[in-house]
C-alpha positions, 0 to 999 in steps of 0.5 A, spaced: 705 387 909 708 390 916 714 393 917 716 389 923 714 383 919 720 385 914 726 381 914 733 384 915 737 379 910 735 373 906 739 368 912 732 370 916 728 369 910 731 362 909 730 360 916 723 363 916 722 358 910 724 353 914 720 354 920 714 353 916 717 347 912 718 343 917 711 342 919 713 337 912 716 332 917 709 330 918 708 326 913 713 321 917 709 322 923 703 325 924 704 329 930 711 332 927 706 336 923 707 342 930 713 339 933 718 341 926 716 348 926 716 348 935 724 345 935 726 350 929 722 355 933 725 354 939 732 355 936 731 361 933 726 365 935 731 369 939 735 371 934 730 376 931 723 379 932 721 377 925 723 369 927 719 369 933 713 371 929 713 367 924 715 360 928 709 362 932 704 363 925 707 356 924 705 353 931 699 357 931 697 354 924 699 346 925 696 346 932 690 348 929 690 342 924 691 337 929 686 340 933 681 339 928 683 333 925 684 330 932 676 332 934 674 329 927 678 323 928 674 323 936 668 324 932 668 318 926 666 314 931 659 316 931 660 320 924 664 314 919 665 320 913 668 325 919 674 320 918 676 323 910 675 330 913 681 329 918 685 327 912 683 332 908 685 337 913 692 334 915 694 335 907 691 341 908 695 343 913 701 341 909 700 343 902 699 351 906 705 349 909 709 349 903 706 355 900 707 359 907 715 357 905 714 359 898 712 365 899 716 367 906 722 365 901 720 370 896 716 375 899 717 375 906 710 373 909 705 369 909 698 370 913 695 363 914 687 363 912 685 361 919 688 359 926 687 359 933 692 363 938 695 358 941 702 360 943 
């Protein structure tokens, strides 16, 4: 873990965890997969560099999941089984969001296995 990613107190850990866990709103509305972390990040990014970095990680990963899912849905017009891959990608995004929320709360940081640096 890098020095600058250390939370200063339990309040920062809590908000970092909320940033990652807010992607769970994607269960209700698919675009909320990225909008949940985006809204919380926008509210808290000015409070600390730690929350800013956690928000960027969460948003970048969830936007990557949305992009992959969207491409799979479009390509499923030609290749039908890709619709299942789009669904599994969305579920994977939610699973990693829960893992990130728990790890950030317990240890202070979580590194997603892959994401495009969009933000």
